[in-house]
C-alpha positions as CSV (number, residue, x, y, z in Angstrom):
1,A,270.0,221.2,358.9
2,Y,267.7,220.8,362.0
3,N,270.5,221.7,364.4
4,Q,271.4,224.7,362.3
5,Q,267.7,225.8,362.5
6,D,267.3,225.5,358.8
7,Y,263.9,223.7,359.1
8,E,262.9,224.0,355.4
9,V,266.1,222.2,354.3
10,A,265.6,219.7,357.1
11,V,262.1,218.9,356.0
12,E,263.2,218.5,352.4
13,G,266.0,216.1,353.3
14,L,264.0,214.2,355.8
15,R,261.2,213.6,353.3
16,K,263.7,212.0,351.0
17,V,265.1,209.8,353.8
18,L,261.6,208.7,354.8
19,I,260.8,207.7,351.2
20,L,263.8,205.3,351.3
21,R,263.3,204.2,355.0
22,P,259.7,205.0,356.0
23,R,260.1,203.4,359.5
24,F,263.3,205.2,360.4
25,E,262.1,206.5,363.8
26,R,264.8,209.0,364.4
27,A,264.2,210.6,361.0
28,T,260.5,210.7,361.6
29,V,261.0,212.4,365.0
30,L,263.2,215.1,363.4
31,F,260.7,215.4,360.6
32,V,257.8,216.1,363.0
33,R,259.9,218.5,365.0
34,S,261.0,220.4,361.9
35,L,257.4,220.6,360.7
36,A,256.4,222.0,364.1
37,Q,259.1,224.6,363.9
38,L,257.5,225.7,360.6
39,E,254.0,225.6,362.1
40,E,252.7,222.9,359.8
41,W,250.2,221.7,362.4
42,I,248.0,219.5,360.2
43,E,250.9,217.4,358.9
44,C,252.3,217.1,362.4
45,E,248.9,215.8,363.6
46,E,248.7,213.4,360.7
47,L,252.2,212.0,361.3
48,C,251.7,211.6,365.1
49,S,248.4,209.7,364.4
50,A,250.1,207.5,361.9
51,L,252.9,206.8,364.3
52,E,250.4,205.8,366.9
53,R,248.6,203.5,364.5
54,D,251.9,201.9,363.5
55,G,252.6,201.0,367.1
56,V,255.5,203.4,367.8
57,P,256.1,203.5,371.5
58,I,254.1,206.1,373.5
59,R,257.4,207.5,374.9
60,T,258.0,208.7,371.4
61,T,254.5,209.7,370.2
62,A,253.6,211.5,373.4
63,F,257.0,213.4,373.3
64,L,256.2,214.5,369.8
65,R,252.7,215.5,370.6
66,G,254.1,217.5,373.6
67,F,256.7,219.1,371.4
68,V,254.0,220.2,368.9
69,E,251.7,221.4,371.6
70,R,254.5,223.5,373.2
71,K,255.3,225.1,369.8
72,R,251.5,225.9,369.5
73,N,251.7,227.5,372.9
74,R,249.2,225.0,374.3
75,I,251.3,224.6,377.5
76,N,248.9,222.5,379.6
77,K,248.4,220.0,376.7
78,A,252.2,219.9,376.2
79,I,252.8,219.1,379.9
80,E,250.3,216.3,379.8
81,Q,252.0,214.7,376.8
82,F,255.5,215.2,378.2
83,Q,254.3,213.6,381.5
84,L,253.0,210.6,379.5
85,A,256.3,210.3,377.6
86,H,258.2,210.4,380.9
87,A,256.0,207.8,382.5
88,A,256.5,205.6,379.5
89,G,260.3,205.8,379.9
90,R,261.4,208.9,377.9
91,R,264.6,210.0,379.5
92,D,266.8,211.4,376.8
93,V,265.6,214.9,376.9
94,A,264.7,217.3,379.7
95,L,261.0,217.1,380.2
């Protein structure tokens, strides 16, 4: 659903996945990205903070924070986070 830009459906499905597998990193990443597309900023922040507390690598958490900041049009903050993600080894997306 995410790739079809049906973010509401993506959020609904990913919530179910994360109930069954709460530490499924790929699902969590898509969940945060879907929420950001829907401008659910508070939940995005809460999830990013929880991921950091849980020890998810900074390459992932900084990327997610950068994604959220870019969607919020906070470009300078987004660049900072993307640079952190890149420095930490994030190479799978164009930063």
